[in-house]
C-alpha angles and dihedrals in degrees: 000000000000113000110239113230115250105247091210091059084078107014097172093100091052091051099055125117088246093050094049092046091051091052094049091046093048093051092048093047091051089049098046096043103041140050142220093280093053090046088056093048093050094050096036094244127154113230109260145095095307094052092043088055090049092049091051089051091049089053089048091050093054091047091050094048089054091057088072133059117243088245091057093046090049091053094048094047090049091047091050092050093051092047091047092049102046 
């Protein structure tokens, strides 16, 4: 079996504008085109109070990400990476 490379060994590709934009767009697409039941299926949650809370947090995450430009999010992620790896 071939060992998969660790993406965090060289995180630069993950921190690009395109990478961040794809991440935000993918979350927004999932949020827009699916519902609570599909959210539970993807994450393996049983429908109930816990999963409802997590779904609400997911909705808030999407809303919060949309309050920032992709450029701003990219800068924040890169700055956080630098601070975390000093």
